N, C-alpha and C positions, 0 to 999 in steps of 0.2 A: 258754448261753454260759458258758465258763469264766471265773471271775473272776480278773482279774490285778491291775493297779495300781488304786488307788482315788483317784488324784489326777492332775491335769494337770502332772506334774513336769517334762515337756519343756518347758513354757512358760517356766520360769525361765531356762534356757539360751538359748533363742531370743530371750527378752525382752531379755537383756543385748546380744546381737548387734544386735537391732533398734534398741534405744536408742542404740547408738553410730552407726548408720547415720542414725537421725533427727536426732541432734545435729549431725552433720556437714552433713546436707542443709539443716537450718534455719540453721545458721551461714552457709552459702553464700547462702542467700536473704536473710538479714539484711544481709549485706555487699553483695550486688548491688543491693538496693533501698533502701539507707539514705537516699537522697535524699527519701523519703517520710516524712511526719510520724508515721504510724501504723505504720511498718515495724517498728521496734524492739520496741514494745509487743505487736504482734500475733504476731510470731515468738517472742518470749520467752514469751507466754501458751501458744502451741502447743507449745513445747518442754516446759513443765511439764505441760501436759494429756496429751501423748502419752507422756511418760515415766511418768506416774502411772497410765496405764491398764494393762490386762492384755495387750493386743495378742494376743487369742485368735485372730482371724481370720488375721492375719500369721503367728502361731505355728504355726497349723494348716498353712498353705501350706508353711512351712519344714520341718515335721515329715514330711509326706507326701513332700516332695522328698528329705528325708534317707533315708527308707525306700525310695523308688523308685530314686533314683540319688544316692548319697552324694558323687559327684564334682562335682554342680552346685548343691547346695542352699545354699551360702554364696557363690556368685558374684553379681555385681552384678545380673544379671538376676533372680535369685530374690529378692533383697532389694528390688528395685524392684517386683516383684509384690506382695510383703508390704506395701510402703509405699503402693501404690495403694489397697489395701483399708483400711489403717489411717488414712491421711489423709482418705478419703471418709468413714469411719466417724466420725472426729473432727467433721467438718462436720456430719453428721447429728445427732450428739449435741448440738452447740451449738444447732442448731435445735429439737431435742426439748425442750430446757430451757425455751425461752420459750414453746413451744406447750403444754407441760404446767404452766408456771409454777412450775418447780422451781428453787429458788435454790442448791442445793448439787449438786455433781458431783465425784466423785473426790477428796473431801476438801477441795475449793476452792469458792469462790463460783462460781456459774454465770457465764459471760462476760457475758451480758446484764445480770445483776444487778450484777456489778462496774462495768460502764459506766453503769448507771443510778445507782449511787452516786456515780460521777465526776461525772455531769451534775447531781445534786442538790447537790453541794458547790459547783459553779459557777453554781447557780440558773438552769439551762436551763429553758426553757419547758415541755418535755415530756420529762422524764428517762426515763420508760419507753420511749417511742418511740425516743429517741436510743440507749438500750441495745440495743433489738431491732434497730434500723437497723444499727449498727456490728457487732453480732454476726452479723448475716446476711452483712455484707461479709467478715468473718473466716472464716465458713463457706464462702463463695465461694473464698476463698484456698486452703482445704483441698481443695476439689474440683479446682482448677486444678493445685495441686501434685501431687495424687494422679495425675491423668491425664497430667501432664507426665512422670511416671515411665515411661510406655509407650515413650518415645523410646529408652530403654535395653534394649528387648527386640530385640536383634539376631540372635537365633538363626536365625530365618527369617521371611520376609514372611508366610507362612502362620500361624505362630504368633501374631504381632502382630495379624493380622486376626481371628483367632478370639477373642483376649483382648479386642479392641475390641468385638466383637459380643456376647460374653458379658457384659462389663461394662455395656454399654448396656442390654441386655435385663434384667439383674438389678436395676439401679438404677432402671430405669423401673417394674418391679414394687414395689420398695420404696416409691418416691414415690407411686404410686397407692394402695397399701395404707395408707400413712400418712395419706393424705387421708381415706379412709373411716373409718379408726380415730379420727381427730381429730373428724370429724363425729359418729360414734357417742357420743363423749364428751359431746356437747351433747344427746343424746337420752335420755329416760328408758328407753325400750324400743325395739321396732322392729327387732330383728335375730333371727338364728337361729344354732343351733349350727354349720350348714354355713358361714354367712358368718364367724363368729368363727374357725373353723378355717382358712378361706381367708386371713384376715388373718394368723393365726399362720404359715401357710406362706409367704406372700410378704413379710411384714414382718420376720419373724425367722428362721424355719427355713432357707429357701433362702439367704437373705443371709448368715447366720452360719455355716452348714456347707456346703451344697450349693455355693455360690459359691467359697469357698476350695478345696474338694476339686476342683471343676471346673477351676479355674485351674491347679492342680498337675498335674492329668490332661493338660490342653492342652499345658502347657509340656513335660511328660515324653513327649510323643508317643503317648499312649494311643490306642487304637482308639475309634471312636465308640460302640461297644457298651460298652467299659470306662468311657468318660466318662460315659455314661448311668448305669451301674451305681453309680459313685461319687456322681453327683448324686442319685439316688433314696435311697441309703443316708444321704447328708447331710440330705436333707429329712426323713426319719423321725427321725434324731437330733435334728434342730432342733425337731420338734415335741414330742419328749420334753423337750428343754431348756426350752421355753416352759411346758409343763404343770408342770414342776418349779419353774420361776419363780413361777408362780401359787401353787403349794403353799407356797413359802417366804414368800410375801407374807401368807399367812394363818395358817400354822403354824410359820413359822421363828423363829429367834432373831436379834433385831435386832444383837446383839453380834457375830454372825457374818456376817450378810447386809450389814450397814451401811446398811439401810433400815428405817424404821419399820414394824412389823407392822400390817397392816390398811389400808396406804396405798391399795391398789387398791379397797377398799371405800369409803373416803372420797372417792376420785376417781370412784367408780362406773364403773370401767372395765368394758367388756363382755367378760368372760372367760368361759371355759367353766365354771369353777366357778360363777359367778354365774348363768349360764343354767340349768345343772342345778339349782342350789339353788332358784331361783324357781319352776322347773317342779315340783320335789318339794314345795315348800310349798304350792303351789296344790292339790296332790292330797292333802295331809295334813290330818287332823282335829285335830292337836295345836295348841291355841290359842296356846301361848306362842311359837310360831315365826311366827304370822301377821303380826306387825308388823315382822319382819326386813327385808323389802324396803325399808321406809321409812328404814332405817339407812344404805343405800347412797347416797352423794352428800351425806351430812351434813357439817357443819364439823368435827366431832370424833367420835371412836369410843372411849367409855369402856371399860376393861378388861372390865367385866362384860358389855357388849354384844358385845364381840369374843368372849368366851368363849361367849356364847349362839350366835353365828354359827358357831363352831367346833363346838359340841355338835350344832347342826342339820345341819352337813355330815357329821358322823360317823353320827348317828342316822338320817338320811334317806337314806343310801346314796351321797351325792355323792362322798366320798372313795373309796369302793369303786368307783364308776364310773370315776374318774379312773385308779385303779390298773389296772382292766381295759383301759382305753384305752392306757395306758403299756405294759402287757404285750403288747397286740396289736401296737404299733409295734415293740416289741423282737423279737417273733417274726417280723415281716416282715424285720427287719434280719438276723436269724440265717439266714433262708431265703436272702437275697440273698447273704450271705457264703458260705454252704454251696455254692451252686451257681454263684456267680460266678467268673470266671477272674482273680483277683487273688493276689498272692504270700501266702505263709503269714504273713510279718511283717506285711504290710499288713492282713490279716484279723484278726490277733491284736490290733493297734493299735485297729482300729475296734470290735472287740468289747469291749475294755477301755474305750474311750472312752464306749461306749453305757452300760455299767454305771455308770461314774462320773457321767455326766449324769443318770442316772435316780435316783441316790442321794445326790447332792451336798447339802451343808447351807449353802452360801453361794454 
């Protein structure tokens, strides 16, 4: 693939457009439901939360539509499609935070934690449960608002029906993959590389890339064959994205990623890196690596221990295996682009996006 851009520069332009749309939408909801005690607080939080996010999924929809048909990508229907995925994503993130016990998100206290502190100040009986309960309600609002945007898709009944079917299908995949991923977090072992990749595929890859690509394809009237092509390319890009995420959690720079390095190790997340490392250690005769599995799931990870894990991943060939897997996905994307019936501009964009995702540092 020819190397082009090395950043998601288009997101900045689309983010500004989406922020304006989100602000107006939430202002209307806040006004229409002002009779409710929690309306102002909920919609104010969502305003800050959405505007502080990257809006990658919504931005991808708008960028593909801009490439495919510049005359439609800023119409209300296109913005409604982007709002659908961004509001549902916000709701899922709100839930993710209390499932993972994460107190920070997008430079703010997580919603459940804000509400827990609110309850503590008022001496409620169970502050944590109060925080989780109300955060769940706000995530529900996100889902309702997101799917409410579908009423704005008036292009044709067929498009609306396809978008509804596609959305239901992908969000069911996300929910079920999240359940298994959550369960695995409570288990010491008991999984396989194939299962981890399956979770990557349905919790991250399809949801982050295939789904926005498919929505843009459906809205643009692409043939079923072209829709399937974009769906497959999105899935491969998404798998690369998750592998890179795992890499940055271990080898990244916290100043750039905004996340503590080694957090996946402390949380004992069942990643492909972890599975390959444990397998390699079991086959290795190097004694200094034999105690590494016990470091996963610990309360803290000293720098020396993290350095030992990083060394083991390099020495035992784990990082090399990840690079081979990433290259394999990239080659599959290249083949799909070469033989697929997409425009030259769209192929160039997808090729450039793949390179960026595979080499990003944050």
